C-alpha positions as CSV (number, residue, x, y, z in Angstrom):
1,M,-160.9,-210.2,96.7
2,Y,-162.7,-209.0,93.6
3,R,-160.8,-206.5,91.4
4,F,-162.6,-204.6,88.8
5,K,-159.6,-204.8,86.4
6,I,-160.6,-208.4,85.8
7,K,-163.3,-207.1,83.4
8,E,-160.7,-205.3,81.3
9,L,-158.5,-208.4,81.2
10,K,-161.5,-210.4,80.0
11,K,-162.2,-207.8,77.3
12,W,-158.5,-208.0,76.2
13,K,-158.8,-211.8,75.9
14,L,-161.9,-211.6,73.7
15,N,-160.5,-208.9,71.4
16,K,-159.6,-210.6,68.1
17,N,-157.0,-207.8,67.4
18,R,-155.4,-207.9,70.8
19,K,-151.8,-207.0,71.2
20,P,-149.4,-208.2,74.0
21,L,-150.5,-206.5,77.2
22,I,-148.2,-204.6,79.5
23,F,-149.8,-204.7,83.0
24,L,-148.4,-201.9,85.1
25,G,-148.7,-200.9,88.8
26,A,-146.6,-200.1,91.8
27,R,-145.2,-203.0,93.9
28,Q,-147.7,-204.9,96.0
29,V,-150.9,-203.5,94.5
30,G,-151.8,-207.1,93.5
31,K,-150.7,-207.5,89.9
32,T,-149.3,-211.0,90.2
33,W,-152.3,-212.3,92.2
34,L,-154.8,-210.9,89.8
35,L,-153.0,-212.3,86.7
36,K,-152.8,-215.7,88.3
37,E,-156.6,-215.6,89.1
38,F,-157.3,-214.5,85.6
39,G,-155.2,-217.3,84.2
40,K,-156.8,-219.9,86.4
41,S,-160.4,-218.8,85.6
42,E,-160.1,-218.0,81.9
43,Y,-157.6,-220.5,80.4
44,R,-156.9,-224.2,80.4
45,Q,-153.3,-223.6,81.4
46,M,-150.9,-220.7,82.2
47,V,-147.2,-220.4,81.8
48,Y,-146.0,-218.0,84.5
49,V,-142.4,-216.8,84.5
50,N,-141.1,-214.4,87.1
51,F,-137.8,-213.1,85.7
52,E,-136.6,-212.2,89.2
53,D,-136.7,-215.9,90.2
54,K,-133.3,-217.6,90.4
55,D,-134.2,-220.3,88.0
56,A,-136.0,-218.0,85.5
57,P,-134.7,-218.2,81.9
58,N,-133.4,-214.6,81.9
59,E,-131.3,-215.0,78.7
60,I,-134.2,-216.4,76.6
61,F,-134.5,-213.3,74.5
62,Q,-130.9,-212.4,74.1
63,E,-129.9,-214.8,71.3
64,D,-132.5,-213.7,68.9
65,F,-136.3,-213.1,68.6
66,N,-137.2,-216.4,66.9
67,I,-140.6,-217.1,68.4
68,D,-140.4,-220.9,67.7
69,R,-137.2,-221.1,69.6
70,I,-138.6,-219.0,72.5
71,I,-141.7,-221.1,72.8
72,T,-139.7,-224.3,72.7
73,L,-137.6,-223.1,75.6
74,L,-140.7,-222.0,77.5
75,N,-142.2,-225.4,77.0
76,A,-139.2,-226.9,78.7
77,Y,-139.2,-224.4,81.5
78,A,-142.9,-224.9,82.3
79,G,-143.0,-228.6,81.6
80,L,-146.0,-228.4,79.3
81,K,-147.0,-227.9,75.7
82,I,-148.0,-224.3,75.0
83,T,-151.1,-224.1,72.8
84,P,-151.9,-220.5,71.6
85,E,-155.6,-220.7,71.8
86,D,-155.9,-221.8,75.5
87,T,-152.6,-220.9,77.2
88,L,-151.9,-217.6,78.9
89,L,-148.2,-216.5,78.9
90,V,-147.3,-214.2,81.8
91,F,-143.9,-212.6,81.9
92,D,-143.7,-211.1,85.4
93,E,-141.0,-208.5,86.2
94,I,-140.1,-208.5,82.5
95,Q,-137.8,-205.5,82.9
96,T,-135.3,-207.9,84.6
97,A,-134.9,-210.0,81.4
98,P,-132.6,-208.3,78.8
99,Q,-134.5,-207.6,75.6
100,G,-137.7,-208.9,77.3
101,I,-139.8,-205.8,76.5
102,T,-138.5,-205.7,72.9
103,S,-139.5,-209.3,72.4
104,L,-143.2,-208.2,72.6
105,K,-142.9,-206.5,69.2
106,Y,-141.9,-209.8,67.6
107,F,-144.7,-211.7,69.3
108,Y,-147.1,-209.1,67.9
109,E,-145.7,-209.1,64.4
110,K,-144.8,-212.7,63.9
111,A,-146.9,-214.7,66.3
112,P,-150.0,-212.7,67.3
113,Q,-151.8,-215.9,68.2
114,Y,-150.0,-216.1,71.5
115,Q,-151.8,-214.5,74.4
116,I,-149.1,-212.6,76.4
117,I,-149.2,-210.4,79.4
118,A,-146.0,-208.7,80.6
119,A,-146.1,-207.3,84.1
120,G,-143.6,-205.2,86.1
121,S,-143.6,-202.7,88.9
122,L,-143.0,-199.2,87.8
123,L,-140.1,-199.2,90.2
124,G,-138.1,-201.3,87.8
125,I,-139.7,-201.1,84.4
126,N,-137.5,-198.3,83.1
127,I,-136.5,-199.3,79.6
128,H,-132.9,-200.3,79.3
129,P,-130.8,-197.9,77.2
130,D,-129.9,-200.6,74.7
131,E,-133.5,-201.8,74.3
132,S,-136.1,-200.5,71.9
133,F,-139.7,-200.1,73.1
134,P,-142.4,-201.7,71.0
135,V,-144.4,-198.5,70.3
136,G,-147.8,-199.3,68.8
137,K,-147.2,-203.1,69.3
138,V,-148.5,-203.4,72.8
139,E,-151.5,-202.4,75.0
140,F,-151.4,-201.1,78.5
141,L,-153.4,-201.6,81.7
142,T,-152.6,-200.2,85.1
143,L,-153.6,-201.6,88.4
144,Y,-154.0,-199.3,91.4
145,P,-154.7,-200.0,95.1
146,L,-158.2,-201.2,95.9
147,S,-160.9,-198.6,95.5
148,F,-163.3,-197.9,98.3
149,T,-165.9,-199.9,96.4
150,E,-163.5,-202.9,96.2
151,F,-162.8,-202.4,99.9
152,L,-166.5,-202.7,100.7
153,L,-166.7,-205.9,98.6
154,A,-163.7,-207.3,100.6
155,M,-165.7,-206.5,103.8
156,G,-168.6,-208.6,102.5
157,E,-170.9,-205.7,101.6
158,A,-171.9,-206.7,98.1
159,G,-175.5,-205.6,98.8
160,I,-174.4,-202.0,99.6
161,V,-172.2,-201.9,96.5
162,E,-175.2,-202.9,94.4
163,M,-177.2,-200.1,95.9
164,M,-174.3,-197.7,95.1
165,E,-174.1,-198.8,91.5
166,K,-177.9,-198.4,91.1
167,R,-177.8,-195.0,92.9
168,E,-180.6,-196.0,95.3
169,W,-180.2,-192.8,97.3
170,E,-183.0,-193.4,99.8
171,W,-181.6,-196.7,100.8
172,L,-178.0,-195.4,100.8
173,N,-179.0,-192.5,103.0
174,A,-180.3,-195.0,105.5
175,F,-176.9,-196.7,105.5
176,N,-175.0,-193.4,105.8
177,S,-173.7,-194.1,109.3
178,K,-172.5,-197.6,108.4
179,L,-170.8,-196.3,105.2
180,T,-169.1,-193.5,107.2
181,N,-167.7,-196.1,109.6
182,Y,-166.3,-198.0,106.6
183,L,-164.8,-194.7,105.3
184,R,-163.0,-194.3,108.6
185,Y,-161.6,-197.8,108.3
186,Y,-160.5,-197.2,104.7
187,F,-158.8,-193.9,105.6
188,F,-156.6,-196.0,108.0
189,V,-156.3,-199.3,106.1
190,G,-156.2,-197.9,102.5
191,G,-156.2,-200.1,99.5
192,M,-153.1,-202.2,99.5
193,P,-154.3,-205.8,99.1
194,E,-152.3,-207.3,101.9
195,A,-153.5,-204.7,104.4
196,V,-157.1,-205.0,103.2
197,F,-157.1,-208.8,103.4
198,S,-155.6,-208.7,106.9
199,F,-158.2,-206.3,108.1
200,S,-161.1,-208.2,106.6
201,Q,-160.0,-211.3,108.5
202,N,-159.3,-210.0,112.0
203,R,-159.7,-206.2,112.3
204,D,-156.3,-205.9,113.9
205,W,-155.2,-202.3,113.5
206,N,-151.6,-203.0,114.7
207,E,-151.2,-205.8,112.2
208,V,-152.5,-203.5,109.4
209,R,-150.0,-200.8,110.4
210,Q,-147.1,-203.3,110.5
211,I,-148.0,-204.4,107.0
212,Q,-148.1,-200.8,105.8
213,N,-144.8,-200.0,107.4
214,D,-143.3,-203.1,105.7
215,I,-144.6,-202.0,102.4
216,L,-143.1,-198.5,102.9
217,K,-139.8,-200.1,103.9
218,S,-139.8,-202.3,100.7
219,Y,-140.4,-199.2,98.6
220,E,-137.5,-197.4,100.2
221,N,-135.3,-200.5,99.6
222,D,-136.4,-200.4,96.0
223,F,-135.2,-196.8,95.7
224,S,-131.7,-198.0,96.5
225,K,-132.0,-201.0,94.1
226,H,-133.6,-199.3,91.0
227,A,-133.0,-195.5,91.2
228,P,-130.0,-193.8,89.6
229,K,-127.4,-193.3,92.3
230,D,-127.0,-189.6,91.6
231,I,-130.7,-188.8,92.4
232,L,-131.2,-191.3,95.2
233,P,-130.7,-188.8,98.1
234,R,-133.2,-186.4,96.5
235,I,-135.7,-189.2,95.9
236,N,-135.6,-190.0,99.6
237,L,-136.1,-186.4,100.6
238,V,-139.0,-185.9,98.2
239,W,-140.7,-189.1,99.4
240,K,-140.3,-188.2,103.1
241,S,-141.7,-184.7,102.5
242,I,-145.1,-185.9,101.1
243,P,-147.0,-185.9,104.4
244,A,-145.8,-182.3,105.1
245,Q,-146.6,-181.2,101.6
246,L,-150.2,-182.4,101.9
247,A,-150.7,-181.2,105.5
248,K,-150.4,-177.6,104.4
249,E,-153.5,-175.4,104.1
250,N,-152.4,-174.6,100.6
251,R,-151.5,-178.0,99.1
252,K,-149.6,-176.6,96.2
253,F,-146.2,-178.3,96.1
254,F,-143.4,-176.2,97.6
255,Y,-139.8,-177.2,97.0
256,G,-138.8,-175.5,100.2
257,V,-140.7,-178.1,102.2
258,I,-138.3,-180.7,100.9
259,K,-135.3,-178.8,102.1
260,E,-134.6,-175.2,102.9
261,G,-133.4,-173.5,99.7
262,A,-134.4,-176.4,97.4
263,R,-135.0,-175.4,93.8
264,A,-137.1,-177.1,91.1
265,R,-134.2,-177.9,88.8
266,E,-132.6,-179.9,91.6
267,Y,-135.6,-182.1,92.4
268,E,-137.6,-182.3,89.1
269,T,-136.0,-185.6,88.1
270,A,-136.5,-187.2,91.5
271,I,-140.2,-186.2,91.5
272,Q,-140.6,-187.6,88.0
273,W,-138.9,-190.9,89.0
274,L,-141.4,-191.4,91.9
275,I,-144.3,-190.5,89.6
276,D,-143.1,-193.0,86.9
277,S,-142.9,-195.6,89.6
278,G,-146.6,-195.1,90.4
279,L,-145.9,-194.0,94.0
280,L,-146.9,-190.4,93.5
281,H,-149.3,-188.6,91.3
282,K,-149.1,-185.0,90.0
283,V,-152.1,-182.8,89.5
284,Y,-151.6,-179.5,87.7
285,N,-153.3,-176.2,88.3
286,V,-155.1,-174.7,85.2
287,S,-155.1,-171.0,84.5
288,K,-158.6,-171.3,83.1
289,P,-161.2,-174.0,83.3
290,A,-161.7,-174.3,79.6
291,L,-161.4,-177.1,76.9
292,P,-159.1,-178.8,76.7
293,L,-157.9,-178.5,80.3
294,V,-154.4,-179.8,79.3
295,A,-153.9,-176.7,77.2
296,Y,-154.2,-174.5,80.3
297,R,-151.9,-176.4,82.6
298,E,-149.5,-174.3,84.6
299,L,-146.5,-176.7,84.6
300,S,-144.8,-175.0,87.6
301,V,-147.9,-175.1,89.8
302,F,-149.1,-178.5,90.9
303,K,-150.1,-180.7,93.8
304,I,-148.6,-184.2,94.6
305,Y,-150.8,-187.0,95.9
306,H,-149.7,-190.4,97.3
307,N,-150.6,-193.7,95.6
308,D,-152.5,-195.0,98.7
309,I,-154.3,-193.3,101.5
310,G,-153.4,-196.0,104.0
311,L,-149.7,-195.7,103.3
312,L,-150.1,-191.9,103.6
313,A,-151.8,-192.4,107.0
314,A,-148.9,-194.7,108.0
315,M,-146.3,-192.1,106.9
316,S,-148.2,-189.5,108.8
317,N,-148.3,-191.6,112.0
318,L,-152.1,-191.5,112.1
319,H,-153.2,-193.4,115.2
320,A,-156.1,-195.8,115.1
321,K,-157.7,-194.1,118.1
322,T,-158.4,-191.1,115.8
323,L,-161.0,-193.3,114.2
324,L,-162.9,-193.4,117.5
325,N,-163.0,-189.6,117.9
326,G,-166.1,-188.7,115.9
327,N,-165.4,-187.6,112.4
328,S,-162.0,-186.1,113.2
329,V,-160.2,-188.5,110.8
330,F,-161.9,-186.6,108.0
331,T,-160.5,-183.3,109.2
332,E,-157.1,-184.6,110.3
333,F,-154.2,-182.7,108.8
334,K,-156.6,-180.0,107.6
335,G,-158.6,-182.4,105.5
336,T,-155.5,-183.9,103.8
337,L,-156.9,-187.5,104.0
338,T,-160.2,-186.5,102.6
339,E,-158.7,-184.8,99.6
340,Q,-156.3,-187.7,99.1
341,F,-159.3,-190.1,99.2
342,V,-161.2,-188.1,96.6
343,F,-158.2,-188.0,94.2
344,Q,-157.6,-191.7,94.6
345,Q,-161.2,-192.6,93.8
346,L,-161.4,-190.2,90.8
347,S,-158.1,-191.3,89.3
348,L,-159.4,-194.9,88.9
349,N,-161.3,-193.6,85.9
350,E,-158.3,-193.0,83.6
351,K,-160.6,-191.3,81.0
352,L,-161.0,-188.3,83.3
353,S,-158.5,-185.4,82.9
354,I,-158.0,-184.3,86.5
355,H,-156.6,-180.8,87.4
356,Y,-157.4,-178.1,90.0
357,Y,-158.1,-174.4,89.8
358,Q,-156.8,-171.6,91.9
359,I,-156.6,-168.0,90.9
360,N,-156.1,-166.3,94.3
361,N,-156.7,-166.9,98.0
362,R,-160.4,-166.4,97.5
363,M,-161.0,-169.3,95.1
364,E,-159.5,-172.8,94.9
365,I,-161.4,-175.7,93.5
366,D,-159.9,-179.0,94.7
367,F,-160.5,-180.8,91.4
368,V,-161.6,-179.7,87.9
369,I,-162.4,-182.6,85.8
370,Q,-162.8,-183.0,82.0
371,N,-164.9,-186.1,81.3
372,E,-165.4,-188.2,78.2
373,E,-168.2,-185.9,77.0
374,D,-165.8,-182.9,77.3
375,E,-167.8,-181.5,80.1
376,I,-165.8,-179.6,82.7
377,I,-166.9,-180.4,86.2
378,P,-165.7,-178.7,89.4
379,V,-165.4,-181.0,92.4
380,E,-165.0,-179.6,95.9
381,A,-164.0,-182.0,98.7
382,K,-165.4,-181.1,102.1
383,S,-164.2,-182.6,105.4
384,G,-167.0,-183.9,107.7
385,E,-170.5,-182.7,107.1
386,C,-169.6,-179.1,106.6
387,L,-171.4,-178.0,103.5
388,E,-170.0,-174.5,103.2
389,A,-168.3,-174.3,99.8
390,R,-167.5,-170.7,99.2
391,S,-165.0,-171.3,96.4
392,L,-167.4,-173.5,94.6
393,K,-170.1,-170.9,94.9
394,L,-167.9,-168.3,93.4
395,Y,-166.8,-170.6,90.6
396,C,-170.4,-171.4,89.7
397,E,-171.3,-167.7,89.6
398,K,-168.4,-166.9,87.4
399,F,-168.4,-169.9,85.0
400,Q,-171.9,-171.3,85.2
401,P,-171.0,-175.0,84.9
402,Q,-173.7,-177.4,83.9
403,T,-172.6,-179.8,86.7
404,A,-170.9,-178.9,90.0
405,I,-170.1,-181.5,92.7
406,R,-169.6,-181.0,96.4
407,T,-168.6,-184.2,98.1
408,S,-168.9,-184.6,101.9
409,L,-170.2,-186.9,104.6
410,A,-173.7,-185.5,104.1
411,N,-176.4,-187.4,102.2
412,Y,-177.0,-187.1,98.5
413,R,-179.0,-184.0,97.6
414,Q,-179.5,-181.9,94.5
415,E,-179.3,-178.1,95.0
416,S,-179.9,-175.2,92.6
417,R,-176.2,-174.7,91.9
418,M,-174.6,-178.0,92.8
419,T,-175.0,-181.6,93.8
420,N,-173.8,-183.0,97.1
421,V,-172.4,-186.4,96.5
422,P,-171.5,-188.5,99.6
423,L,-167.8,-189.2,99.9
424,Y,-168.4,-193.0,99.9
425,I,-169.7,-192.9,96.4
426,I,-167.6,-190.2,94.7
427,G,-165.5,-192.7,92.7
428,N,-168.4,-194.8,91.7
429,Y,-170.3,-191.7,90.7
430,F,-167.8,-191.1,87.9
431,Q,-167.5,-194.7,87.0
432,N,-170.7,-196.7,86.8
433,N,-171.5,-200.4,86.6
434,L,-168.1,-201.7,87.7
435,T,-169.2,-205.2,88.7
436,T,-171.4,-206.0,85.8
């Protein structure tokens, strides 16, 4: 499967001033696979160390941070001679090795010639209390579940992806029905690599759902393994409340949905732990859609989104037969999956500042985005082909934005106040030329 992050890994390699790279992402989003593919295609040799393996040299950084000593031991572990110019060093699950993250500072300061990528799931990468983090000495890259565009590539639709990137609207309109079918599939399968690969091979819905349930179970097992014991029960309650939170007409996060009488101060730490783990994402309301959006955040008013639409569908017990019932999958749970889909595609562009805007029951804009040009763009996600966007109309009348986006199943078209962008291209619309 092609992953767009390979481009950023190649850019990191070519940067003469590169720092050790920390590659983040929730479990099972494909970090290890992608790093191994990168190592095989771009280097003569790779030293891969998973510090969770039984035979891994977990104590290698504890004696001291003498780089010559560390490299000598890695030579012995890997059974080869590490040469800085053509060897990739991958330290996987580095949080398991005491002082492993701290060592990256010394590689940067004393031996910058070595090309090092440290990876770890956000479930376990919390810095140890006795360990100093190498602030300013490392770079970061985060991998997410497959985007819809990557999903299409996995389905063998490179031609359609090329049309999407070139924005050939007339041709894309002709493929609208086919793309809508793929959207249905993606709403069920999501972007977890194992689920996508399975579906691409045999189209077995039951197998996909079993893979998703196994991933969800592994996440819950990780809660017990990595989370502080005093907040573990609250983490489980928050996690299990997510489908109900998103299924509400008003998707603002309500603590009472977790448990009757629940209060913010009791669950804030649990929510933050899940966010830091990459499993949930928080989007704040803004009191005013003005620059910079972050200055107008209302910290007590927010929505929570899942890390993957397919896992959310599994947690919500969405049945595969829903896919056969017209476009009902797009309106299921009051459009929950549609809004989750749009967030997931927008969030792949980390340069976007994503918020939402609600001032009363008359006006709620699903997403208000500040882009790299400091333009504020309202985005309204519509389920199905319904093009009524009353809130967006009111917003445009009040704030007169230069650009306003309504995304739905309808074809691309430019209107006087707004542009209708098909759901299948909304992520690509904000992030061009991904495969070049």
